[in-house]
C-alpha positions as CSV (number, residue, x, y, z in Angstrom):
1,X,18.4,40.4,-55.7
2,X,21.4,40.4,-58.1
3,X,23.7,39.6,-55.2
4,X,21.6,36.7,-54.2
5,X,21.5,35.3,-57.7
6,X,25.3,35.7,-58.0
7,X,25.9,33.8,-54.7
8,X,23.6,31.0,-55.9
9,X,25.3,30.7,-59.2
10,X,28.7,30.8,-57.5
11,X,27.6,28.0,-55.1
12,X,26.4,25.8,-58.0
13,X,29.7,26.3,-59.8
14,X,31.7,25.5,-56.7
15,X,29.7,22.4,-56.0
16,X,30.1,21.3,-59.6
17,X,33.9,21.7,-59.3
18,X,34.0,19.7,-56.1
19,X,31.9,16.8,-57.5
20,X,33.8,16.7,-60.8
21,X,37.2,16.7,-59.1
22,X,39.4,14.0,-60.7
23,X,40.1,11.0,-58.6
24,X,43.7,10.6,-57.6
25,X,44.9,7.0,-57.6
26,X,47.9,6.0,-55.6
27,X,49.9,2.8,-55.1
28,X,53.3,1.7,-53.9
29,X,56.1,-0.3,-55.5
30,X,55.7,-3.5,-53.5
31,X,54.9,-7.1,-54.0
32,X,53.3,-8.8,-57.0
33,X,50.1,-6.7,-56.9
34,X,51.7,-3.4,-57.7
35,X,55.3,-3.0,-58.6
36,X,57.7,-1.3,-61.0
37,X,59.4,-3.6,-63.5
38,X,63.0,-3.3,-64.7
39,X,62.0,-0.6,-67.2
40,X,60.2,1.4,-64.5
41,X,56.7,0.5,-65.7
42,X,54.0,-0.1,-63.1
43,X,52.8,-3.7,-63.4
44,X,51.0,-6.4,-61.3
45,X,47.6,-7.9,-61.0
46,X,46.1,-5.2,-58.8
47,X,47.5,-2.6,-61.2
48,X,45.9,-4.3,-64.2
49,X,42.6,-4.6,-62.4
50,X,42.6,-0.9,-61.6
51,X,43.5,-0.1,-65.2
52,X,40.7,-2.2,-66.5
53,X,38.2,-0.4,-64.2
54,X,39.5,3.0,-65.4
55,X,39.2,1.9,-69.0
56,X,35.6,0.8,-68.6
57,X,34.8,4.1,-67.0
58,X,36.5,6.0,-69.8
59,X,39.0,7.6,-67.4
60,X,42.7,8.1,-67.9
61,X,45.4,5.9,-66.4
62,X,46.7,8.4,-63.9
63,X,48.1,6.0,-61.2
64,X,50.9,7.6,-59.2
65,X,53.6,5.6,-57.3
66,X,54.4,6.8,-53.8
67,X,56.2,5.5,-50.7
68,X,53.5,3.8,-48.6
69,X,53.6,6.2,-45.7
70,X,53.1,9.2,-47.9
71,X,50.3,7.6,-49.9
72,X,48.5,6.5,-46.7
73,X,48.8,10.0,-45.2
74,X,47.2,11.5,-48.3
75,X,44.4,8.8,-48.1
76,X,43.6,9.9,-44.6
77,X,43.7,13.6,-45.2
78,X,42.5,14.4,-48.7
79,X,39.2,13.9,-50.6
80,X,39.0,11.9,-53.8
81,X,42.0,9.6,-53.1
82,X,42.1,5.9,-53.9
83,X,45.0,3.7,-52.7
84,X,45.7,0.1,-53.6
85,X,46.5,-2.5,-52.5
86,X,45.3,-1.8,-49.0
87,X,44.7,-4.4,-46.2
88,X,41.2,-4.1,-44.8
89,X,41.4,-4.4,-41.1
90,X,39.0,-3.8,-38.2
91,X,41.0,-0.8,-37.1
92,X,40.8,0.8,-40.6
93,X,37.2,-0.2,-41.4
94,X,35.6,3.2,-40.5
95,X,38.6,5.3,-41.7
96,X,38.1,4.7,-45.4
97,X,35.6,3.4,-48.0
98,X,36.3,0.1,-49.6
99,X,36.2,-1.7,-53.0
100,X,37.2,-5.3,-53.3
101,X,38.4,-7.7,-52.4
102,X,41.2,-7.9,-54.8
103,X,43.1,-10.9,-53.4
104,X,43.8,-12.8,-50.2
105,X,47.4,-13.0,-48.9
106,X,49.2,-14.5,-46.0
107,X,50.9,-12.5,-43.2
108,X,53.9,-14.4,-41.9
109,X,57.3,-14.0,-40.2
110,X,60.0,-14.7,-42.8
111,X,63.6,-15.5,-42.0
112,X,66.8,-16.4,-43.8
113,X,67.0,-20.1,-44.5
114,X,70.2,-20.4,-42.5
115,X,68.8,-18.6,-39.5
116,X,68.1,-21.2,-36.7
117,X,65.4,-19.1,-35.1
118,X,62.2,-21.1,-34.3
119,X,58.9,-19.5,-33.8
120,X,55.6,-21.1,-32.8
121,X,53.7,-18.1,-31.5
122,X,53.6,-14.3,-31.4
123,X,55.1,-14.3,-27.9
124,X,58.2,-16.2,-29.2
125,X,58.5,-13.6,-32.0
126,X,58.7,-10.8,-29.5
127,X,61.9,-12.3,-28.1
128,X,63.8,-12.1,-31.4
129,X,66.6,-9.6,-32.2
130,X,64.4,-7.5,-34.5
131,X,61.5,-7.5,-36.9
132,X,61.3,-5.2,-39.9
133,X,58.1,-3.9,-41.5
134,X,57.1,-1.1,-43.8
135,X,56.2,2.2,-42.1
136,X,52.5,2.9,-41.7
137,X,51.7,-0.6,-43.1
138,X,48.9,-2.6,-41.5
139,X,51.5,-5.2,-40.4
140,X,53.4,-2.5,-38.5
141,X,50.2,-1.5,-36.6
142,X,49.4,-5.1,-35.9
143,X,52.8,-5.7,-34.2
144,X,52.6,-2.5,-32.2
145,X,49.0,-3.1,-31.1
146,X,50.1,-6.6,-29.9
147,X,52.9,-5.3,-27.7
148,X,56.0,-5.8,-29.9
149,X,58.9,-3.6,-29.0
150,X,61.5,-5.1,-31.4
151,X,60.0,-3.5,-34.6
152,X,62.1,-1.6,-37.2
153,X,60.1,0.5,-39.7
154,X,61.4,1.3,-43.1
155,X,60.1,2.9,-46.3
156,X,60.0,-0.1,-48.8
157,X,60.3,-3.8,-49.2
158,X,63.7,-3.7,-50.7
159,X,65.1,-2.2,-47.5
160,X,63.2,-4.9,-45.6
161,X,64.7,-7.8,-47.4
162,X,68.2,-6.3,-47.3
163,X,68.0,-5.9,-43.6
164,X,66.9,-9.5,-43.3
165,X,69.6,-10.8,-45.6
166,X,72.4,-9.0,-43.9
167,X,71.3,-10.1,-40.4
168,X,70.3,-6.7,-39.0
169,X,67.0,-8.3,-38.1
170,X,65.8,-11.9,-37.7
171,X,62.4,-11.5,-39.2
172,X,60.3,-9.7,-41.8
173,X,56.5,-9.7,-41.7
174,X,55.4,-10.0,-45.3
175,X,53.7,-12.5,-47.6
176,X,55.1,-15.2,-49.9
177,X,54.5,-12.8,-52.9
178,X,56.3,-10.1,-51.0
179,X,59.4,-12.3,-50.6
180,X,59.5,-13.1,-54.3
181,X,59.0,-9.5,-55.5
182,X,61.5,-8.0,-53.0
183,X,64.1,-10.6,-53.8
184,X,63.9,-9.7,-57.5
185,X,64.3,-6.0,-56.7
186,X,67.3,-6.6,-54.5
187,X,69.0,-9.2,-56.7
188,X,68.6,-12.0,-54.1
189,X,67.4,-15.5,-54.4
190,X,63.9,-15.9,-52.9
191,X,64.8,-19.5,-52.0
192,X,67.2,-18.0,-49.3
193,X,64.1,-17.0,-47.3
194,X,61.5,-19.2,-45.6
195,X,58.3,-18.8,-43.7
196,X,59.0,-19.1,-40.0
197,X,55.4,-18.7,-38.7
198,X,52.2,-17.8,-40.4
199,X,50.2,-15.1,-38.6
200,X,46.9,-15.0,-40.5
201,X,45.3,-14.5,-44.0
202,X,44.0,-11.1,-45.0
203,X,42.2,-9.5,-47.9
204,X,43.6,-6.6,-50.0
205,X,41.2,-3.9,-51.2
206,X,41.2,-0.5,-53.0
207,X,40.7,2.1,-50.2
208,X,39.0,5.4,-50.9
209,X,39.3,8.5,-48.7
210,X,36.2,9.4,-46.7
211,X,35.8,12.6,-48.8
212,X,35.2,10.5,-52.0
213,X,31.5,10.5,-53.0
214,X,29.7,7.3,-52.5
215,X,28.5,7.3,-56.1
216,X,32.2,6.9,-57.2
217,X,33.0,4.1,-54.7
218,X,29.8,2.3,-55.6
219,X,30.6,2.6,-59.3
220,X,34.0,1.1,-58.8
221,X,32.6,-1.8,-56.7
222,X,30.0,-2.5,-59.4
223,X,32.6,-2.6,-62.1
224,X,34.9,-4.9,-60.1
225,X,31.9,-7.2,-59.4
226,X,31.1,-7.3,-63.1
227,X,34.7,-8.1,-64.0
228,X,34.5,-11.1,-61.6
229,X,31.3,-12.3,-63.4
230,X,32.5,-11.8,-67.0
231,X,35.8,-13.6,-66.5
232,X,38.1,-10.6,-67.0
233,X,39.2,-10.5,-63.3
234,X,40.2,-14.2,-63.5
235,X,42.1,-13.6,-66.7
236,X,44.0,-10.7,-65.3
237,X,44.9,-12.7,-62.2
238,X,46.2,-15.7,-64.3
239,X,48.2,-13.4,-66.6
240,X,49.9,-11.6,-63.8
241,X,50.7,-14.3,-61.3
242,X,47.8,-13.7,-58.8
243,X,45.3,-16.1,-57.3
244,X,41.7,-15.0,-57.7
245,X,39.2,-14.2,-55.0
246,X,35.8,-14.6,-56.5
247,X,34.0,-12.8,-53.7
248,X,31.5,-10.1,-54.7
249,X,30.8,-7.0,-52.6
250,X,28.6,-7.7,-49.6
251,X,28.1,-4.0,-48.9
């Protein structure tokens, strides 16, 4: 009897610890949504949105900056992980739980302005010398799934733009905000790079690992929706150079 009671108490304590486990929030240093400034402080419109949610929940600002591939690996393998800003794609839909959208961005092939490469389709892009992308990024998977064999994968957007600038590749798949942010990090002029061909527009979200309780995900979505209704989302976007997406959760 005592053994049975001990096991029951132990089970309750274990379950309590599992459900009270602190959420680990990850992001990368990339683009205008989440980036490190000159002083090494994490800034950007997605960062400030996440911080506002944490503040409203009375939770600490414990955001950690990782290379994208490492952060994405943790998202897929560990419980109670949140990763932003993550592109929501059909291939990823059932891999994670989603809160958003945060913003809509363009996916495009960018080139140096003095590069005479002309692209009017994905098939033409396949014939170019090389295309750089960030490892494990949704854009990398998009290219590989569409039969591209001229893809170079690196760890960060600064490496991407340097490869593009020095002619090691003809193209980089990124967004207009990605070009501006990476140029600043690399000490380059964003005007030296132009959109060669727009692929599509996509939405960025906060992705949660499948081991994250639904009650946490639902609470985050409800708070983001409330921020869009009360004007704080719009204010954060305007103050941090983002364009708002006033779409509430349809889940």
